[in-house]
Wavefront OBJ file of the C-alpha trace (Angstrom):
o trace
v 213.129 -23.896 -142.850
v 210.241 -22.572 -140.713
v 208.532 -19.491 -142.066
v 205.700 -17.231 -140.958
v 203.236 -16.372 -143.725
v 201.497 -13.007 -143.217
v 197.767 -13.366 -142.611
v 196.879 -11.208 -145.632
v 199.050 -13.302 -147.936
v 197.639 -16.560 -146.543
v 194.089 -15.318 -147.165
v 195.110 -14.464 -150.715
v 196.657 -17.914 -151.238
v 193.434 -19.544 -150.032
v 191.507 -17.964 -152.899
v 190.701 -19.821 -156.102
v 192.857 -17.434 -158.184
v 196.076 -15.818 -156.996
v 198.448 -13.117 -158.238
v 201.767 -14.314 -156.882
v 205.202 -14.624 -158.443
v 208.696 -15.674 -157.430
v 211.372 -13.028 -156.814
v 215.053 -13.805 -156.296
v 217.579 -11.319 -154.907
v 221.260 -12.036 -155.687
v 224.065 -10.282 -153.823
v 227.466 -10.935 -155.451
v 230.322 -11.948 -153.176
v 232.794 -10.162 -155.467
v 233.327 -6.501 -154.491
v 232.083 -3.748 -156.783
v 228.910 -5.472 -157.994
v 225.441 -4.285 -156.981
v 222.612 -6.653 -155.988
v 220.492 -8.022 -158.821
v 216.822 -8.974 -158.688
v 214.926 -11.246 -161.090
v 211.312 -12.350 -161.146
v 209.174 -14.925 -162.938
v 206.576 -12.206 -163.593
v 206.182 -10.823 -167.128
v 206.953 -7.268 -165.962
v 209.461 -5.623 -163.645
v 208.705 -5.126 -159.950
v 210.195 -2.273 -157.913
v 209.694 -3.333 -154.338
v 211.337 -3.476 -150.917
v 211.405 -7.008 -149.574
v 212.758 -6.779 -146.066
v 212.739 -10.483 -145.323
v 216.517 -10.282 -145.194
v 217.672 -9.559 -141.653
v 219.994 -6.872 -143.015
v 217.194 -5.118 -144.907
v 217.235 -5.545 -148.660
v 215.974 -2.062 -149.553
v 214.254 -0.990 -152.775
v 215.320 -3.108 -155.711
v 214.080 -3.613 -159.242
v 213.218 -7.270 -159.777
v 213.483 -7.609 -163.518
v 211.473 -9.897 -165.745
v 214.396 -11.832 -167.181
v 213.894 -13.257 -170.647
v 213.799 -17.039 -170.705
v 214.089 -17.463 -166.930
v 213.225 -20.990 -165.852
v 213.486 -22.508 -162.397
v 213.547 -26.178 -161.477
v 211.645 -27.698 -158.583
v 213.295 -26.851 -155.292
v 214.460 -29.811 -153.212
v 214.111 -29.223 -149.488
v 214.227 -31.643 -146.577
v 213.941 -31.604 -142.797
v 217.255 -33.376 -142.251
v 220.735 -31.907 -142.790
v 220.740 -32.465 -146.554
v 221.631 -29.425 -148.659
v 218.521 -27.735 -150.083
v 219.012 -27.036 -153.757
v 217.391 -25.811 -156.927
v 218.656 -24.826 -160.343
v 217.776 -21.908 -162.556
v 218.419 -21.279 -166.244
v 218.112 -18.042 -168.189
v 219.128 -16.619 -171.520
v 222.283 -14.538 -171.390
v 220.941 -11.037 -170.644
v 221.615 -8.066 -172.864
v 219.076 -5.399 -171.993
v 216.722 -6.858 -169.384
v 219.183 -7.576 -166.545
v 222.335 -5.506 -165.831
v 224.600 -8.557 -166.037
v 226.975 -9.108 -168.955
v 228.271 -12.349 -170.397
v 231.861 -11.345 -169.618
v 230.959 -10.850 -165.929
v 229.311 -14.260 -165.804
v 232.328 -15.923 -167.407
v 234.704 -14.084 -165.091
v 232.893 -15.513 -162.057
v 231.516 -12.249 -160.678
v 228.351 -14.038 -159.520
v 229.876 -17.326 -158.380
v 229.000 -18.140 -154.761
v 226.792 -15.056 -154.408
v 224.172 -14.896 -151.646
v 220.588 -15.382 -152.778
v 217.169 -14.966 -151.182
v 213.892 -16.051 -152.786
v 210.469 -14.602 -152.012
v 206.869 -15.371 -152.870
v 205.233 -12.012 -153.642
v 201.707 -10.869 -154.414
v 202.510 -8.551 -157.311
v 199.147 -6.780 -157.003
v 199.951 -5.889 -153.382
v 203.685 -6.080 -152.818
v 203.287 -5.633 -149.058
v 202.223 -9.285 -149.075
v 205.309 -11.493 -149.381
v 207.146 -14.247 -147.566
v 210.765 -15.363 -147.675
v 210.958 -18.896 -149.038
v 214.639 -19.710 -148.727
v 218.162 -18.325 -148.798
v 221.659 -19.625 -149.402
v 224.548 -19.364 -151.832
v 224.865 -19.862 -155.562
v 227.166 -22.520 -156.885
v 229.358 -21.858 -159.894
v 227.521 -20.048 -162.683
v 227.957 -21.809 -166.031
v 227.551 -20.123 -169.410
v 226.458 -22.478 -172.193
v 227.673 -21.589 -175.705
v 227.144 -17.886 -175.052
v 223.367 -18.354 -175.227
v 222.234 -19.198 -171.694
v 223.586 -19.481 -168.182
v 222.764 -21.899 -165.385
v 223.109 -21.272 -161.669
v 222.687 -23.708 -158.797
v 220.922 -22.406 -155.684
v 222.273 -24.154 -152.589
v 220.857 -23.910 -149.065
v 222.685 -22.650 -146.004
v 223.469 -26.186 -144.805
v 226.021 -26.362 -147.627
v 228.624 -24.801 -145.336
v 228.128 -27.587 -142.813
v 229.376 -30.049 -145.421
v 232.803 -28.425 -145.530
v 235.792 -29.981 -143.792
v 236.758 -27.780 -140.833
v 239.562 -29.849 -139.294
v 242.982 -30.613 -140.689
v 243.957 -34.000 -142.094
v 247.392 -35.530 -142.245
v 249.333 -34.872 -145.427
v 252.883 -35.175 -146.645
v 252.848 -31.694 -148.149
v 252.267 -28.449 -146.262
v 248.598 -27.454 -145.947
v 249.185 -23.760 -145.260
v 248.683 -21.104 -147.915
v 252.031 -19.519 -148.695
v 252.107 -16.081 -147.099
v 249.159 -16.693 -144.757
v 249.281 -15.073 -141.318
v 247.680 -15.913 -137.935
v 243.984 -15.161 -137.496
v 243.358 -11.534 -136.567
v 246.580 -10.178 -138.091
v 245.834 -6.554 -139.145
v 246.216 -5.925 -142.880
v 246.949 -9.576 -143.728
v 245.585 -10.638 -147.113
v 245.171 -14.291 -146.056
v 244.792 -15.589 -142.484
v 244.631 -19.179 -141.239
v 244.389 -20.980 -137.944
v 247.623 -22.787 -138.821
v 249.418 -20.239 -141.033
v 252.612 -20.238 -143.055
v 253.953 -17.041 -141.464
v 256.096 -15.867 -144.400
v 255.732 -12.263 -145.550
v 255.295 -12.308 -149.327
v 254.460 -8.682 -150.176
v 258.123 -7.935 -150.884
v 258.471 -10.866 -153.264
v 256.291 -9.344 -156.002
v 258.032 -8.177 -159.164
v 256.327 -5.903 -161.686
v 256.549 -6.530 -165.419
v 254.475 -6.576 -168.604
v 253.607 -8.855 -171.494
v 255.996 -8.505 -174.445
v 254.209 -10.926 -176.743
v 251.400 -13.446 -176.211
v 252.203 -17.084 -176.940
v 250.436 -19.379 -179.396
v 247.886 -20.032 -176.661
v 247.268 -16.426 -175.688
v 245.435 -17.391 -172.497
v 248.169 -19.699 -171.191
v 251.681 -18.474 -172.051
v 253.382 -15.203 -172.927
v 256.863 -13.697 -173.059
v 257.765 -11.022 -170.521
v 260.453 -8.489 -169.648
v 261.464 -10.453 -166.513
v 265.205 -10.866 -165.899
v 265.059 -13.462 -163.108
v 266.706 -16.854 -163.770
v 264.724 -19.762 -165.174
v 262.525 -21.463 -162.601
v 262.496 -18.522 -160.196
v 258.708 -18.212 -160.546
v 258.067 -21.983 -160.676
v 255.618 -22.229 -159.028
v 254.403 -18.664 -158.759
v 251.401 -16.387 -158.311
v 250.557 -13.710 -160.870
v 248.184 -10.774 -160.381
v 247.048 -8.815 -163.452
v 247.070 -5.026 -163.079
v 245.865 -3.882 -166.511
v 244.099 -5.486 -169.450
v 240.951 -7.571 -169.660
v 242.124 -9.804 -166.793
v 242.890 -6.917 -164.400
v 242.375 -7.845 -160.757
v 242.503 -11.606 -161.320
v 245.119 -13.913 -159.851
v 246.543 -17.006 -161.553
v 249.031 -19.709 -160.685
v 252.272 -19.878 -162.676
v 253.275 -23.399 -163.705
v 256.443 -22.782 -165.736
v 259.051 -20.048 -166.051
v 261.742 -20.381 -168.710
v 263.581 -17.889 -170.953
v 261.374 -15.079 -169.692
v 258.209 -16.946 -170.744
v 255.529 -17.565 -168.120
v 253.009 -20.396 -168.487
v 249.876 -20.411 -166.359
v 248.502 -23.533 -164.698
v 244.989 -22.657 -165.852
v 244.015 -20.554 -168.835
v 243.205 -16.921 -168.109
v 239.614 -15.801 -168.474
v 240.395 -13.466 -171.379
v 243.204 -13.422 -173.997
v 246.429 -11.758 -172.924
v 247.498 -8.699 -174.908
v 250.948 -7.169 -175.428
v 251.514 -4.434 -172.846
v 249.290 -5.963 -170.150
v 250.951 -5.247 -166.813
v 251.171 -7.654 -163.879
v 252.899 -8.459 -160.606
v 254.350 -11.919 -160.082
v 256.072 -13.620 -157.175
v 257.488 -17.083 -156.493
v 255.297 -19.485 -154.564
v 256.037 -22.452 -152.317
v 255.983 -26.004 -153.669
v 254.563 -27.187 -150.297
v 257.406 -29.729 -149.999
v 260.064 -29.387 -147.318
v 262.976 -29.855 -149.777
v 263.780 -28.745 -153.302
v 263.694 -25.401 -155.133
v 261.118 -23.034 -153.641
v 260.387 -25.598 -150.931
v 259.854 -24.769 -147.269
v 263.587 -24.839 -146.524
v 264.147 -22.247 -149.262
v 261.969 -19.728 -147.412
v 262.743 -20.555 -143.785
v 266.104 -22.310 -143.760
v 266.842 -24.194 -140.551
v 263.587 -22.954 -138.977
v 261.422 -24.639 -141.607
v 259.948 -27.128 -139.120
v 258.283 -24.259 -137.210
v 256.330 -23.235 -140.321
v 255.695 -26.527 -142.114
v 252.034 -27.494 -141.725
v 252.390 -31.060 -142.900
v 253.741 -34.419 -141.796
v 256.614 -35.154 -144.214
v 257.720 -38.330 -142.476
v 254.452 -40.261 -142.692
v 255.314 -43.778 -143.949
v 253.535 -44.395 -147.240
v 253.578 -47.802 -148.863
v 253.259 -46.487 -152.391
v 256.179 -44.149 -153.005
v 254.267 -42.407 -155.762
v 251.386 -41.544 -153.491
v 251.303 -37.890 -152.464
v 248.868 -38.206 -149.565
v 248.503 -40.649 -146.764
v 245.313 -42.749 -147.178
v 242.233 -40.631 -146.639
v 244.178 -37.387 -146.409
v 243.661 -34.260 -148.429
v 245.750 -31.191 -149.180
l 1 2 3 4 5 6 7 8 9 10 11 12 13 14 15 16 17 18 19 20 21 22 23 24 25 26 27 28 29 30 31 32 33 34 35 36 37 38 39 40 41 42 43 44 45 46 47 48 49 50 51 52 53 54 55 56 57 58 59 60 61 62 63 64 65 66 67 68 69 70 71 72 73 74 75 76 77 78 79 80 81 82 83 84 85 86 87 88 89 90 91 92 93 94 95 96 97 98 99 100 101 102 103 104 105 106 107 108 109 110 111 112 113 114 115 116 117 118 119 120 121 122 123 124 125 126 127 128 129 130 131 132 133 134 135 136 137 138 139 140 141 142 143 144 145 146 147 148 149 150 151 152 153 154 155 156 157 158 159 160 161 162 163 164 165 166 167 168 169 170 171 172 173 174 175 176 177 178 179 180 181 182 183 184 185 186 187 188 189 190 191 192 193 194 195 196 197 198 199 200 201 202 203 204 205 206 207 208 209 210 211 212 213 214 215 216 217 218 219 220 221 222 223 224 225 226 227 228 229 230 231 232 233 234 235 236 237 238 239 240 241 242 243 244 245 246 247 248 249 250 251 252 253 254 255 256 257 258 259 260 261 262 263 264 265 266 267 268 269 270 271 272 273 274 275 276 277 278 279 280 281 282 283 284 285 286 287 288 289 290 291 292 293 294 295 296 297 298 299 300 301 302 303 304 305 306 307 308 309 310 311 312 313 314 315
């Protein structure tokens, strides 16, 4: 991207020896987490880098132990600019814990990188900005984060494709609906707030991140599929999909981030299968008016009866 280098910094860069370092500001997308700054310098920098249009304010850019950055790939076409950074899992140098990294608190965070003269911090230039990819923790020793440019969003599909199953998120409302948790251009339209049932874990299963017995009294299959939101415990605030519900035992589609403990409280509700027929299908929730809410094309002729999507389609 085009950038304007301050005259003083350019004069400094033209010298035989320079005192510059790289600073990266990371603003988590998850609520409740403060911005974090890291630098390749061997000491912390407390500086205000206002290259961000919103004003970044004073921030301590910490000298993270073991921080290593790859070469940054940038092009003049519409390719996604990218770089990758690796650092040791912080304990004292950066206010980021391993559990937060594993829980995804810094996934898809906004980042801005600067070139700074650490002897005169008024001399700096913004190099790039974008979003982080998924942060990966390797054997509890180090973590890796991918730094993607702003053109990444232009690679996303923004139009709908044909599909046999419904494409709408169950419970989504029209764009601009006040207080709606999820809004879509082509929404489901079903109110789901009243479907949640509160309960707690009676006993974790053999795989204590996947299955557990509960105090639920609903019949088998009522929460198949379902959505579960943890209220207390190590997983509090996280939402998981329910794959199986039988004899009061819930099984999650994907393992929870942390082990489930007896007494952990949660809310769970049934979800839609995204098919027009069958238990918890569209007709279950809308009856004869299902066609007004179904955001799919269930009558597309498909040669292979086992194929879920029409060729080239996605759900």
